[in-house]
SEPADO-644174 format. One record per residue: x, y, z of N, C-alpha, C, O in turn; residue in three letters; residue number from 1. Coordinates in pm, 1 decimal. Each point is the difference from the previous one (the first is absolute). Last residue first. Example, Ala and Ser with C-alpha at 12.3 -4.5 7.8 and 13.67 -1.06 7.14 Angstrom:
BEGIN
@nc1:1285.0 | nc2:-225.0 | nc3:708.0 | cac1:82.0 | cac2:119.0 | cac3:6.0 | cc1:-77.0 | cc2:109.0 | cc3:73.0 | oc1:50.9 | oc2:110.8 | oc3:16.9 | resn:SER | resi:2
@nc1:-21.9 | nc2:-682.8 | nc3:-23.9 | cac1:-89.0 | cac2:119.0 | cac3:0.0 | cc1:90.0 | cc2:120.0 | cc3:0.0 | oc1:103.6 | oc2:-1.9 | oc3:66.5 | resn:ALA | resi:1
This chain:
BEGIN
@nc1:-1662.0 | nc2:-2253.9 | nc3:492.9 | cac1:-103.7 | cac2:-102.9 | cac3:-70.3 | cc1:79.6 | cc2:-127.1 | cc3:-49.4 | oc1:-59.2 | oc2:-91.8 | oc3:-56.7 | resn:VAL | resi:112
@nc1:287.2 | nc2:480.8 | nc3:205.2 | cac1:-63.5 | cac2:-79.1 | cac3:103.2 | cc1:-100.1 | cc2:-95.1 | cc3:-42.3 | oc1:-31.9 | oc2:-94.0 | oc3:72.7 | resn:TRP | resi:111
@nc1:257.9 | nc2:411.4 | nc3:-363.4 | cac1:99.3 | cac2:-108.6 | cac3:64.8 | cc1:-40.5 | cc2:-85.6 | cc3:86.2 | oc1:53.7 | oc2:-109.6 | oc3:15.9 | resn:GLY | resi:110
@nc1:-334.2 | nc2:455.8 | nc3:-217.2 | cac1:9.4 | cac2:-129.3 | cac3:-80.0 | cc1:110.7 | cc2:-102.6 | cc3:68.6 | oc1:-6.2 | oc2:-122.9 | oc3:-2.8 | resn:ARG | resi:109
@nc1:-44.6 | nc2:548.6 | nc3:208.6 | cac1:-119.9 | cac2:-91.4 | cac3:22.5 | cc1:8.6 | cc2:-129.8 | cc3:-90.3 | oc1:-28.7 | oc2:-112.1 | oc3:41.8 | resn:VAL | resi:108
@nc1:356.8 | nc2:444.7 | nc3:-95.5 | cac1:14.4 | cac2:-52.7 | cac3:138.2 | cc1:-112.0 | cc2:-84.5 | cc3:24.8 | oc1:20.9 | oc2:-102.6 | oc3:64.7 | resn:LEU | resi:107
@nc1:-30.7 | nc2:305.5 | nc3:-455.2 | cac1:113.7 | cac2:-82.2 | cac3:-45.8 | cc1:-0.1 | cc2:-52.3 | cc3:167.8 | oc1:7.1 | oc2:-122.1 | oc3:13.8 | resn:GLU | resi:106
@nc1:-316.4 | nc2:463.8 | nc3:-57.3 | cac1:-45.3 | cac2:-108.3 | cac3:-68.6 | cc1:100.0 | cc2:-129.1 | cc3:-11.5 | oc1:-44.7 | oc2:-114.3 | oc3:-9.2 | resn:HIS | resi:105
@nc1:181.2 | nc2:546.8 | nc3:208.6 | cac1:-95.9 | cac2:-86.0 | cac3:63.9 | cc1:-57.5 | cc2:-121.9 | cc3:-47.1 | oc1:-13.8 | oc2:-100.7 | oc3:69.5 | resn:MET | resi:104
@nc1:295.3 | nc2:385.9 | nc3:-330.3 | cac1:67.2 | cac2:-67.3 | cac3:108.6 | cc1:-86.9 | cc2:-78.1 | cc3:93.5 | oc1:27.1 | oc2:-115.3 | oc3:33.8 | resn:TRP | resi:103
@nc1:-231.4 | nc2:383.8 | nc3:-348.2 | cac1:63.2 | cac2:-92.0 | cac3:-92.6 | cc1:87.6 | cc2:-95.9 | cc3:116.0 | oc1:-7.7 | oc2:-122.8 | oc3:-2.8 | resn:VAL | resi:102
@nc1:-247.5 | nc2:485.6 | nc3:160.3 | cac1:-97.9 | cac2:-108.7 | cac3:-48.3 | cc1:96.5 | cc2:-101.3 | cc3:-42.7 | oc1:-12.0 | oc2:-114.8 | oc3:42.8 | resn:ARG | resi:101
@nc1:250.8 | nc2:505.3 | nc3:73.8 | cac1:-69.4 | cac2:-61.6 | cac3:123.0 | cc1:-74.2 | cc2:-126.0 | cc3:-43.2 | oc1:23.3 | oc2:-105.9 | oc3:58.2 | resn:THR | resi:100
@nc1:141.5 | nc2:396.7 | nc3:-388.1 | cac1:109.5 | cac2:-87.1 | cac3:44.1 | cc1:-53.0 | cc2:-97.8 | cc3:124.9 | oc1:25.9 | oc2:-119.4 | oc3:14.9 | resn:GLY | resi:99
@nc1:-312.9 | nc2:458.6 | nc3:-213.6 | cac1:37.8 | cac2:-125.2 | cac3:-87.0 | cc1:97.3 | cc2:-72.1 | cc3:55.1 | oc1:-10.0 | oc2:-121.8 | oc3:-14.4 | resn:ALA | resi:98
@nc1:-59.3 | nc2:513.1 | nc3:253.5 | cac1:-142.4 | cac2:-97.6 | cac3:-14.2 | cc1:15.1 | cc2:-116.1 | cc3:-64.0 | oc1:-34.7 | oc2:-108.3 | oc3:46.9 | resn:LEU | resi:97
@nc1:374.7 | nc2:424.9 | nc3:-72.5 | cac1:0.7 | cac2:-63.2 | cac3:140.3 | cc1:-107.3 | cc2:-107.8 | cc3:12.4 | oc1:9.6 | oc2:-115.1 | oc3:42.5 | resn:LEU | resi:96
@nc1:51.6 | nc2:388.2 | nc3:-446.5 | cac1:77.6 | cac2:-95.4 | cac3:34.3 | cc1:-2.1 | cc2:-75.6 | cc3:120.7 | oc1:25.7 | oc2:-120.4 | oc3:4.2 | resn:GLY | resi:95
@nc1:-311.9 | nc2:475.9 | nc3:-83.7 | cac1:-42.1 | cac2:-107.1 | cac3:-68.9 | cc1:112.8 | cc2:-111.1 | cc3:9.4 | oc1:-34.6 | oc2:-116.2 | oc3:21.2 | resn:VAL | resi:94
@nc1:149.6 | nc2:509.6 | nc3:199.2 | cac1:-126.1 | cac2:-39.9 | cac3:64.3 | cc1:-31.2 | cc2:-134.1 | cc3:-87.8 | oc1:2.2 | oc2:-106.8 | oc3:61.2 | resn:THR | resi:93
@nc1:356.2 | nc2:366.7 | nc3:-232.1 | cac1:36.8 | cac2:-95.6 | cac3:126.5 | cc1:-125.4 | cc2:-56.7 | cc3:61.8 | oc1:6.6 | oc2:-113.9 | oc3:46.1 | resn:VAL | resi:92
@nc1:-118.7 | nc2:397.4 | nc3:-402.1 | cac1:82.3 | cac2:-112.2 | cac3:-51.2 | cc1:37.5 | cc2:-84.4 | cc3:122.1 | oc1:-38.5 | oc2:-116.4 | oc3:11.2 | resn:GLY | resi:91
@nc1:-178.0 | nc2:507.8 | nc3:75.5 | cac1:-81.3 | cac2:-65.9 | cac3:-46.6 | cc1:74.8 | cc2:-122.1 | cc3:-50.9 | oc1:-56.1 | oc2:-106.5 | oc3:25.8 | resn:VAL | resi:90
@nc1:314.3 | nc2:444.1 | nc3:111.3 | cac1:-55.7 | cac2:-56.9 | cac3:130.4 | cc1:-102.2 | cc2:-97.8 | cc3:-69.9 | oc1:9.0 | oc2:-111.4 | oc3:51.6 | resn:ALA | resi:89
@nc1:228.1 | nc2:351.6 | nc3:-376.8 | cac1:85.6 | cac2:-99.9 | cac3:87.8 | cc1:-80.1 | cc2:-65.2 | cc3:98.1 | oc1:6.7 | oc2:-122.2 | oc3:13.3 | resn:ASP | resi:88
@nc1:-226.5 | nc2:451.8 | nc3:-232.1 | cac1:10.2 | cac2:-123.4 | cac3:-96.5 | cc1:90.3 | cc2:-91.2 | cc3:83.3 | oc1:-34.1 | oc2:-116.2 | oc3:22.1 | resn:ALA | resi:87
@nc1:-3.2 | nc2:521.7 | nc3:183.8 | cac1:-119.5 | cac2:-79.1 | cac3:10.5 | cc1:15.0 | cc2:-116.8 | cc3:-73.4 | oc1:-24.7 | oc2:-107.5 | oc3:54.7 | resn:ILE | resi:86
@nc1:392.0 | nc2:395.7 | nc3:-82.5 | cac1:-2.1 | cac2:-78.6 | cac3:126.6 | cc1:-130.8 | cc2:-65.7 | cc3:-0.5 | oc1:4.3 | oc2:-117.8 | oc3:35.6 | resn:VAL | resi:85
@nc1:40.5 | nc2:371.5 | nc3:-418.0 | cac1:68.4 | cac2:-119.5 | cac3:13.2 | cc1:33.9 | cc2:-78.8 | cc3:118.6 | oc1:34.1 | oc2:-118.2 | oc3:-2.2 | resn:ASP | resi:84
@nc1:-265.1 | nc2:538.5 | nc3:0.4 | cac1:-111.1 | cac2:-127.8 | cac3:-91.1 | cc1:94.2 | cc2:-99.4 | cc3:-23.7 | oc1:-50.7 | oc2:-111.8 | oc3:-9.5 | resn:ASP | resi:83
@nc1:244.6 | nc2:497.9 | nc3:216.4 | cac1:-76.5 | cac2:-81.9 | cac3:96.9 | cc1:-83.9 | cc2:-100.1 | cc3:-67.9 | oc1:-48.0 | oc2:-96.5 | oc3:59.5 | resn:ALA | resi:82
@nc1:535.3 | nc2:257.4 | nc3:-257.7 | cac1:-130.6 | cac2:39.4 | cac3:6.2 | cc1:-93.3 | cc2:-89.1 | cc3:106.0 | oc1:23.5 | oc2:-118.6 | oc3:23.4 | resn:GLY | resi:81
@nc1:479.6 | nc2:263.2 | nc3:-303.0 | cac1:-64.0 | cac2:-75.7 | cac3:112.2 | cc1:-132.7 | cc2:47.7 | cc3:2.6 | oc1:-26.8 | oc2:108.4 | oc3:-51.6 | resn:ALA | resi:80
@nc1:417.4 | nc2:-110.9 | nc3:-374.7 | cac1:-111.2 | cac2:80.2 | cac3:78.2 | cc1:-35.7 | cc2:-84.2 | cc3:113.2 | oc1:16.6 | oc2:-120.2 | oc3:-20.7 | resn:GLN | resi:79
@nc1:444.7 | nc2:165.0 | nc3:-342.1 | cac1:-99.4 | cac2:-71.1 | cac3:82.2 | cc1:-87.3 | cc2:80.7 | cc3:79.7 | oc1:37.8 | oc2:104.0 | oc3:53.8 | resn:ARG | resi:78
@nc1:346.7 | nc2:78.2 | nc3:-296.7 | cac1:-79.7 | cac2:-67.2 | cac3:-95.5 | cc1:-104.6 | cc2:-112.1 | cc3:52.8 | oc1:-62.7 | oc2:-68.8 | oc3:-80.6 | resn:GLY | resi:77
@nc1:477.2 | nc2:185.1 | nc3:410.1 | cac1:-41.7 | cac2:67.9 | cac3:-136.0 | cc1:-90.6 | cc2:-69.6 | cc3:-92.4 | oc1:18.4 | oc2:-119.9 | oc3:-21.1 | resn:PRO | resi:76
@nc1:-23.7 | nc2:5.7 | nc3:546.7 | cac1:83.2 | cac2:-30.2 | cac3:-133.5 | cc1:-51.9 | cc2:78.4 | cc3:-118.8 | oc1:-115.1 | oc2:-0.1 | oc3:-43.7 | resn:VAL | resi:75
@nc1:-29.4 | nc2:7.7 | nc3:513.0 | cac1:128.7 | cac2:64.5 | cac3:-5.8 | cc1:67.3 | cc2:-37.0 | cc3:-126.5 | oc1:114.0 | oc2:37.3 | oc3:-27.9 | resn:HIS | resi:74
@nc1:-577.7 | nc2:-207.9 | nc3:137.9 | cac1:-3.4 | cac2:137.0 | cac3:1.3 | cc1:145.8 | cc2:84.7 | cc3:-9.8 | oc1:1.4 | oc2:119.2 | oc3:-30.8 | resn:SER | resi:73
@nc1:-55.0 | nc2:-591.8 | nc3:76.9 | cac1:-38.7 | cac2:41.8 | cac3:-153.0 | cc1:2.4 | cc2:168.1 | cc3:1.7 | oc1:43.8 | oc2:70.7 | oc3:-90.8 | resn:GLN | resi:72
@nc1:-0.2 | nc2:-299.5 | nc3:522.2 | cac1:120.1 | cac2:-23.9 | cac3:-98.1 | cc1:-7.6 | cc2:69.0 | cc3:-129.0 | oc1:89.4 | oc2:69.3 | oc3:-48.8 | resn:ILE | resi:71
@nc1:-465.2 | nc2:-78.1 | nc3:325.0 | cac1:96.2 | cac2:83.0 | cac3:48.6 | cc1:134.9 | cc2:19.7 | cc3:-79.8 | oc1:57.6 | oc2:103.0 | oc3:-34.8 | resn:VAL | resi:70
@nc1:-385.6 | nc2:-450.5 | nc3:-55.0 | cac1:-43.9 | cac2:117.0 | cac3:-43.4 | cc1:92.4 | cc2:108.9 | cc3:30.7 | oc1:35.1 | oc2:74.8 | oc3:-91.3 | resn:GLU | resi:69
@nc1:43.7 | nc2:-470.8 | nc3:274.0 | cac1:36.1 | cac2:-10.3 | cac3:-140.9 | cc1:-56.4 | cc2:115.4 | cc3:-64.6 | oc1:61.4 | oc2:39.5 | oc3:-99.1 | resn:ASP | resi:68
@nc1:-179.3 | nc2:-110.9 | nc3:543.9 | cac1:152.2 | cac2:30.9 | cac3:3.2 | cc1:32.5 | cc2:6.5 | cc3:-155.7 | oc1:80.8 | oc2:86.7 | oc3:-33.2 | resn:ALA | resi:67
@nc1:-503.7 | nc2:-199.8 | nc3:144.7 | cac1:23.1 | cac2:156.3 | cac3:6.8 | cc1:150.2 | cc2:22.6 | cc3:-11.7 | oc1:50.5 | oc2:102.2 | oc3:-46.5 | resn:ILE | resi:66
@nc1:-193.0 | nc2:-547.0 | nc3:-7.0 | cac1:-40.9 | cac2:87.4 | cac3:-106.5 | cc1:41.8 | cc2:154.9 | cc3:27.8 | oc1:48.6 | oc2:78.3 | oc3:-81.7 | resn:GLY | resi:65
@nc1:40.9 | nc2:-399.9 | nc3:441.6 | cac1:87.3 | cac2:-30.5 | cac3:-116.9 | cc1:-34.2 | cc2:109.7 | cc3:-133.9 | oc1:86.1 | oc2:66.1 | oc3:-58.1 | resn:VAL | resi:64
@nc1:-392.8 | nc2:-85.6 | nc3:434.1 | cac1:117.9 | cac2:78.8 | cac3:16.5 | cc1:119.3 | cc2:-7.4 | cc3:-101.5 | oc1:66.7 | oc2:96.8 | oc3:-36.4 | resn:ALA | resi:63
@nc1:-445.8 | nc2:-362.4 | nc3:4.5 | cac1:-38.9 | cac2:131.6 | cac3:-36.8 | cc1:136.1 | cc2:113.6 | cc3:27.2 | oc1:40.8 | oc2:92.7 | oc3:-69.8 | resn:VAL | resi:62
@nc1:-32.6 | nc2:-561.0 | nc3:196.8 | cac1:5.8 | cac2:19.6 | cac3:-138.2 | cc1:-26.9 | cc2:118.1 | cc3:-58.5 | oc1:44.5 | oc2:29.9 | oc3:-110.8 | resn:GLY | resi:61
@nc1:-37.9 | nc2:-120.9 | nc3:567.8 | cac1:106.1 | cac2:-8.3 | cac3:-42.7 | cc1:8.7 | cc2:20.6 | cc3:-148.2 | oc1:91.0 | oc2:65.0 | oc3:-51.6 | resn:LEU | resi:60
@nc1:-508.9 | nc2:-78.0 | nc3:278.3 | cac1:87.6 | cac2:122.0 | cac3:11.6 | cc1:123.9 | cc2:0.0 | cc3:-47.3 | oc1:41.2 | oc2:106.4 | oc3:-46.2 | resn:VAL | resi:59
@nc1:-292.6 | nc2:-505.9 | nc3:12.4 | cac1:-37.1 | cac2:115.1 | cac3:-103.8 | cc1:55.8 | cc2:139.4 | cc3:38.8 | oc1:23.4 | oc2:84.2 | oc3:-86.7 | resn:LEU | resi:58
@nc1:73.1 | nc2:-452.8 | nc3:371.7 | cac1:51.1 | cac2:-33.1 | cac3:-131.4 | cc1:-31.9 | cc2:128.6 | cc3:-110.4 | oc1:77.6 | oc2:57.6 | oc3:-76.2 | resn:MET | resi:57
@nc1:-279.0 | nc2:-78.5 | nc3:502.1 | cac1:166.6 | cac2:41.7 | cac3:0.1 | cc1:56.4 | cc2:-13.3 | cc3:-126.2 | oc1:80.0 | oc2:81.0 | oc3:-46.8 | resn:SER | resi:56
@nc1:-522.9 | nc2:-194.9 | nc3:94.3 | cac1:-1.2 | cac2:143.6 | cac3:4.0 | cc1:160.9 | cc2:37.5 | cc3:-11.5 | oc1:52.2 | oc2:89.1 | oc3:-67.0 | resn:ALA | resi:55
@nc1:-146.0 | nc2:-556.9 | nc3:96.3 | cac1:-36.5 | cac2:62.5 | cac3:-131.7 | cc1:17.5 | cc2:150.5 | cc3:12.7 | oc1:63.9 | oc2:54.5 | oc3:-89.9 | resn:PHE | resi:54
@nc1:-11.5 | nc2:-281.1 | nc3:490.1 | cac1:123.1 | cac2:-21.4 | cac3:-83.7 | cc1:-45.8 | cc2:65.8 | cc3:-153.1 | oc1:77.0 | oc2:74.6 | oc3:-60.4 | resn:MET | resi:53
@nc1:-420.6 | nc2:-46.8 | nc3:395.1 | cac1:135.3 | cac2:98.8 | cac3:26.9 | cc1:103.5 | cc2:-28.9 | cc3:-101.1 | oc1:58.1 | oc2:91.0 | oc3:-59.2 | resn:VAL | resi:52
@nc1:-457.4 | nc2:-358.7 | nc3:-94.2 | cac1:0.6 | cac2:108.3 | cac3:115.7 | cc1:123.1 | cc2:92.6 | cc3:-0.9 | oc1:47.0 | oc2:61.2 | oc3:-95.8 | resn:GLY | resi:51
@nc1:78.9 | nc2:-457.3 | nc3:-198.0 | cac1:-153.8 | cac2:39.4 | cac3:46.1 | cc1:16.9 | cc2:85.6 | cc3:122.9 | oc1:98.3 | oc2:2.7 | oc3:74.1 | resn:ARG | resi:50
@nc1:234.2 | nc2:-292.5 | nc3:-412.4 | cac1:-9.2 | cac2:130.6 | cac3:0.3 | cc1:-140.0 | cc2:43.7 | cc3:42.3 | oc1:-72.7 | oc2:46.0 | oc3:-88.0 | resn:ALA | resi:49
@nc1:357.7 | nc2:-500.2 | nc3:10.5 | cac1:-82.1 | cac2:47.6 | cac3:123.8 | cc1:-46.9 | cc2:166.5 | cc3:26.0 | oc1:-23.1 | oc2:47.5 | oc3:111.2 | resn:ARG | resi:48
@nc1:304.1 | nc2:-284.1 | nc3:-464.0 | cac1:-135.2 | cac2:-7.3 | cac3:-19.7 | cc1:-91.8 | cc2:24.0 | cc3:103.3 | oc1:-121.7 | oc2:13.2 | oc3:-13.3 | resn:GLY | resi:47
@nc1:609.3 | nc2:-16.1 | nc3:38.6 | cac1:-53.2 | cac2:-126.0 | cac3:-16.8 | cc1:-153.3 | cc2:-2.9 | cc3:-17.0 | oc1:-68.8 | oc2:-91.2 | oc3:45.8 | resn:GLY | resi:46
@nc1:373.0 | nc2:479.2 | nc3:-24.6 | cac1:-42.2 | cac2:-45.8 | cac3:149.2 | cc1:-92.1 | cc2:-149.0 | cc3:-26.9 | oc1:-88.4 | oc2:-37.7 | oc3:77.0 | resn:VAL | resi:45
@nc1:335.2 | nc2:212.9 | nc3:-435.4 | cac1:69.4 | cac2:33.0 | cac3:103.1 | cc1:-47.8 | cc2:-17.9 | cc3:134.3 | oc1:72.1 | oc2:-16.5 | oc3:98.4 | resn:ALA | resi:44
@nc1:-336.5 | nc2:9.4 | nc3:-503.2 | cac1:66.5 | cac2:-125.8 | cac3:5.4 | cc1:102.3 | cc2:0.8 | cc3:141.0 | oc1:5.3 | oc2:-97.6 | oc3:74.9 | resn:ARG | resi:43
@nc1:-250.1 | nc2:492.1 | nc3:-193.8 | cac1:-104.5 | cac2:-125.1 | cac3:55.1 | cc1:94.5 | cc2:-127.0 | cc3:19.1 | oc1:-7.1 | oc2:-73.1 | oc3:98.8 | resn:SER | resi:42
@nc1:210.3 | nc2:443.4 | nc3:-286.5 | cac1:-23.0 | cac2:29.7 | cac3:134.3 | cc1:-75.2 | cc2:-116.8 | cc3:46.3 | oc1:33.8 | oc2:-60.9 | oc3:101.5 | resn:LEU | resi:41
@nc1:42.1 | nc2:53.7 | nc3:-557.8 | cac1:115.2 | cac2:-48.4 | cac3:61.3 | cc1:-15.6 | cc2:33.8 | cc3:169.2 | oc1:58.2 | oc2:-73.5 | oc3:79.7 | resn:LEU | resi:40
@nc1:-431.7 | nc2:202.9 | nc3:-367.5 | cac1:26.7 | cac2:-125.3 | cac3:-1.5 | cc1:119.0 | cc2:-73.9 | cc3:87.7 | oc1:-12.1 | oc2:-99.4 | oc3:71.6 | resn:LEU | resi:39
@nc1:-39.3 | nc2:575.9 | nc3:-135.5 | cac1:-112.5 | cac2:-61.6 | cac3:94.5 | cc1:10.3 | cc2:-153.3 | cc3:25.2 | oc1:1.4 | oc2:-56.9 | oc3:109.2 | resn:GLY | resi:38
@nc1:278.4 | nc2:265.5 | nc3:-447.8 | cac1:39.6 | cac2:27.8 | cac3:143.7 | cc1:-88.5 | cc2:-33.5 | cc3:87.0 | oc1:44.4 | oc2:-48.2 | oc3:104.2 | resn:LEU | resi:37
@nc1:-190.9 | nc2:-0.5 | nc3:-534.8 | cac1:100.2 | cac2:-76.1 | cac3:17.4 | cc1:53.1 | cc2:18.7 | cc3:138.2 | oc1:2.1 | oc2:-99.2 | oc3:72.8 | resn:VAL | resi:36
@nc1:-280.4 | nc2:412.6 | nc3:-198.0 | cac1:-93.5 | cac2:-116.7 | cac3:28.8 | cc1:113.3 | cc2:-129.0 | cc3:9.7 | oc1:-26.0 | oc2:-88.4 | oc3:81.6 | resn:GLY | resi:35
@nc1:167.7 | nc2:526.5 | nc3:-198.0 | cac1:-19.3 | cac2:-41.0 | cac3:131.3 | cc1:-92.9 | cc2:-110.3 | cc3:52.0 | oc1:-18.7 | oc2:-36.2 | oc3:116.2 | resn:TYR | resi:34
@nc1:144.1 | nc2:138.3 | nc3:-576.4 | cac1:132.6 | cac2:-10.3 | cac3:63.5 | cc1:-40.9 | cc2:-11.1 | cc3:153.9 | oc1:67.1 | oc2:-76.8 | oc3:68.9 | resn:GLU | resi:33
@nc1:-438.8 | nc2:122.6 | nc3:-357.3 | cac1:45.7 | cac2:-137.9 | cac3:-9.0 | cc1:156.7 | cc2:-20.5 | cc3:82.1 | oc1:38.6 | oc2:-105.6 | oc3:50.0 | resn:VAL | resi:32
@nc1:-278.3 | nc2:526.0 | nc3:-55.1 | cac1:-71.9 | cac2:-102.2 | cac3:75.3 | cc1:63.4 | cc2:-133.4 | cc3:-29.8 | oc1:5.9 | oc2:-82.9 | oc3:90.9 | resn:LEU | resi:31
@nc1:181.7 | nc2:430.3 | nc3:-294.9 | cac1:0.2 | cac2:13.5 | cac3:147.8 | cc1:-74.7 | cc2:-92.7 | cc3:51.9 | oc1:44.9 | oc2:-56.4 | oc3:99.8 | resn:HIS | resi:30
@nc1:-59.0 | nc2:101.9 | nc3:-554.4 | cac1:103.5 | cac2:-75.5 | cac3:40.4 | cc1:20.6 | cc2:10.5 | cc3:140.8 | oc1:57.1 | oc2:-95.4 | oc3:53.0 | resn:ALA | resi:29
@nc1:-430.5 | nc2:278.2 | nc3:-217.3 | cac1:-22.6 | cac2:-139.9 | cac3:9.1 | cc1:143.6 | cc2:-62.4 | cc3:27.1 | oc1:10.9 | oc2:-107.6 | oc3:58.7 | resn:VAL | resi:28
@nc1:-25.6 | nc2:577.8 | nc3:-104.7 | cac1:-72.4 | cac2:-43.5 | cac3:152.1 | cc1:-20.1 | cc2:-164.2 | cc3:-21.7 | oc1:-2.2 | oc2:-68.9 | oc3:102.0 | resn:LYS | resi:27
@nc1:176.8 | nc2:308.2 | nc3:-471.1 | cac1:91.5 | cac2:-16.2 | cac3:113.8 | cc1:-41.1 | cc2:-65.3 | cc3:122.3 | oc1:61.9 | oc2:-74.6 | oc3:75.9 | resn:ASP | resi:26
@nc1:-352.0 | nc2:150.6 | nc3:-445.4 | cac1:68.9 | cac2:-126.2 | cac3:-22.3 | cc1:112.0 | cc2:6.9 | cc3:105.7 | oc1:41.0 | oc2:-107.5 | oc3:43.6 | resn:LEU | resi:25
@nc1:-351.9 | nc2:490.0 | nc3:-129.4 | cac1:-24.6 | cac2:-129.8 | cac3:122.0 | cc1:82.3 | cc2:-112.9 | cc3:-27.1 | oc1:-6.2 | oc2:-87.7 | oc3:86.2 | resn:GLY | resi:24
@nc1:-15.6 | nc2:396.1 | nc3:-508.1 | cac1:-23.1 | cac2:27.6 | cac3:126.8 | cc1:-50.5 | cc2:-101.5 | cc3:84.0 | oc1:-75.1 | oc2:-88.0 | oc3:-42.2 | resn:PRO | resi:23
@nc1:438.0 | nc2:54.5 | nc3:-372.0 | cac1:-139.9 | cac2:-30.9 | cac3:20.8 | cc1:-61.5 | cc2:61.2 | cc3:155.4 | oc1:60.7 | oc2:-47.3 | oc3:96.0 | resn:THR | resi:22
@nc1:383.5 | nc2:76.7 | nc3:-279.9 | cac1:-97.6 | cac2:86.2 | cac3:-47.8 | cc1:-128.0 | cc2:-5.0 | cc3:11.6 | oc1:-83.1 | oc2:88.5 | oc3:-20.1 | resn:ALA | resi:21
@nc1:540.1 | nc2:-204.8 | nc3:371.4 | cac1:-107.1 | cac2:-66.8 | cac3:-118.4 | cc1:-102.9 | cc2:122.0 | cc3:-55.4 | oc1:-47.3 | oc2:89.6 | oc3:70.0 | resn:THR | resi:20
@nc1:601.7 | nc2:-91.8 | nc3:86.3 | cac1:-140.5 | cac2:42.3 | cac3:66.8 | cc1:-92.8 | cc2:-86.0 | cc3:-126.1 | oc1:28.5 | oc2:-36.4 | oc3:-114.0 | resn:LYS | resi:19
@nc1:483.1 | nc2:-146.2 | nc3:263.3 | cac1:-101.4 | cac2:70.7 | cac3:-90.0 | cc1:-124.8 | cc2:41.5 | cc3:52.7 | oc1:-56.0 | oc2:-65.1 | oc3:88.2 | resn:PRO | resi:18
@nc1:551.8 | nc2:56.8 | nc3:143.4 | cac1:-126.3 | cac2:-74.2 | cac3:-16.2 | cc1:-107.2 | cc2:57.5 | cc3:-70.2 | oc1:-52.7 | oc2:107.6 | oc3:28.4 | resn:THR | resi:17
@nc1:516.6 | nc2:80.8 | nc3:92.7 | cac1:-69.5 | cac2:-21.8 | cac3:-140.3 | cc1:-117.1 | cc2:-95.4 | cc3:5.6 | oc1:-54.5 | oc2:-23.4 | oc3:-107.9 | resn:GLY | resi:16
@nc1:283.2 | nc2:182.1 | nc3:498.8 | cac1:-68.7 | cac2:94.0 | cac3:-80.8 | cc1:-68.7 | cc2:-32.1 | cc3:-125.8 | oc1:-103.9 | oc2:45.6 | oc3:-47.7 | resn:PRO | resi:15
@nc1:237.7 | nc2:-338.0 | nc3:494.7 | cac1:31.4 | cac2:2.7 | cac3:-138.7 | cc1:-92.1 | cc2:104.3 | cc3:-72.0 | oc1:-117.4 | oc2:-24.9 | oc3:-27.4 | resn:ASP | resi:14
@nc1:76.9 | nc2:-120.2 | nc3:487.6 | cac1:112.7 | cac2:80.6 | cac3:25.9 | cc1:53.0 | cc2:28.7 | cc3:-171.0 | oc1:90.6 | oc2:80.4 | oc3:-22.4 | resn:LEU | resi:13
@nc1:-449.8 | nc2:-395.7 | nc3:128.7 | cac1:-47.5 | cac2:159.8 | cac3:58.6 | cc1:114.5 | cc2:82.2 | cc3:-32.1 | oc1:-25.3 | oc2:112.8 | oc3:-42.3 | resn:SER | resi:12
@nc1:116.7 | nc2:-567.9 | nc3:-14.0 | cac1:-76.9 | cac2:44.7 | cac3:-107.1 | cc1:-63.1 | cc2:149.0 | cc3:15.4 | oc1:-24.1 | oc2:77.3 | oc3:-92.7 | resn:LEU | resi:11
@nc1:235.8 | nc2:-305.6 | nc3:465.2 | cac1:106.9 | cac2:27.0 | cac3:-109.6 | cc1:-73.5 | cc2:56.1 | cc3:-131.5 | oc1:52.6 | oc2:93.7 | oc3:-60.1 | resn:ALA | resi:10
@nc1:-316.0 | nc2:-228.4 | nc3:428.8 | cac1:65.1 | cac2:139.1 | cac3:7.8 | cc1:100.4 | cc2:27.3 | cc3:-92.8 | oc1:26.3 | oc2:114.1 | oc3:-38.1 | resn:TYR | resi:9
@nc1:-232.6 | nc2:-531.5 | nc3:10.9 | cac1:-103.4 | cac2:119.9 | cac3:-6.2 | cc1:57.5 | cc2:124.0 | cc3:13.0 | oc1:-25.4 | oc2:93.2 | oc3:-76.3 | resn:VAL | resi:8
@nc1:279.1 | nc2:-458.8 | nc3:171.9 | cac1:-20.9 | cac2:-10.2 | cac3:-136.3 | cc1:-96.6 | cc2:133.0 | cc3:-45.0 | oc1:20.4 | oc2:78.0 | oc3:-93.0 | resn:LEU | resi:7
@nc1:60.6 | nc2:-209.8 | nc3:542.0 | cac1:126.8 | cac2:89.2 | cac3:-47.7 | cc1:-8.4 | cc2:-0.6 | cc3:-171.1 | oc1:71.2 | oc2:74.2 | oc3:-67.6 | resn:CYS | resi:6
@nc1:-424.0 | nc2:-292.1 | nc3:296.1 | cac1:-4.7 | cac2:130.2 | cac3:45.0 | cc1:128.7 | cc2:83.9 | cc3:-76.5 | oc1:-5.3 | oc2:108.0 | oc3:-58.9 | resn:VAL | resi:5
@nc1:19.6 | nc2:-583.2 | nc3:20.3 | cac1:-118.0 | cac2:71.8 | cac3:-87.5 | cc1:-10.9 | cc2:147.0 | cc3:46.1 | oc1:1.4 | oc2:82.1 | oc3:-91.6 | resn:TYR | resi:4
@nc1:274.8 | nc2:-337.7 | nc3:358.1 | cac1:63.7 | cac2:18.2 | cac3:-146.7 | cc1:-82.8 | cc2:57.1 | cc3:-93.4 | oc1:40.6 | oc2:77.4 | oc3:-86.7 | resn:ALA | resi:3
@nc1:-179.8 | nc2:-201.4 | nc3:506.0 | cac1:57.0 | cac2:115.3 | cac3:24.7 | cc1:74.3 | cc2:33.8 | cc3:-136.6 | oc1:26.9 | oc2:115.4 | oc3:-33.3 | resn:ALA | resi:2
@nc1:-287.1 | nc2:-501.0 | nc3:78.2 | cac1:-90.4 | cac2:111.2 | cac3:8.3 | cc1:106.7 | cc2:127.2 | cc3:-9.1 | oc1:-29.0 | oc2:95.7 | oc3:-71.7 | resn:MET | resi:1
């Protein structure tokens, strides 16, 4: 998971990252990128992201997104925005929910 976050930040530091001509496509990229992070966070806790653990993983994922936007705000040619943080938060949430279901399904299947 740490390697993935490093990759995300490395991409944020690249001023040459292409901008999309299609409106909203960058939000889809944020959703996918942070959805993967949500899956990895879920996997890090063995799919047991419920209650306080889910909230903690969500806060961690959103904090990574906020830090990503702060980094981008200091890179020439890149822009940071609250709308990107919202897309990141939605992506992390979906990834956590999907990851929890996937890992719990595998756990239950192992018992049967």
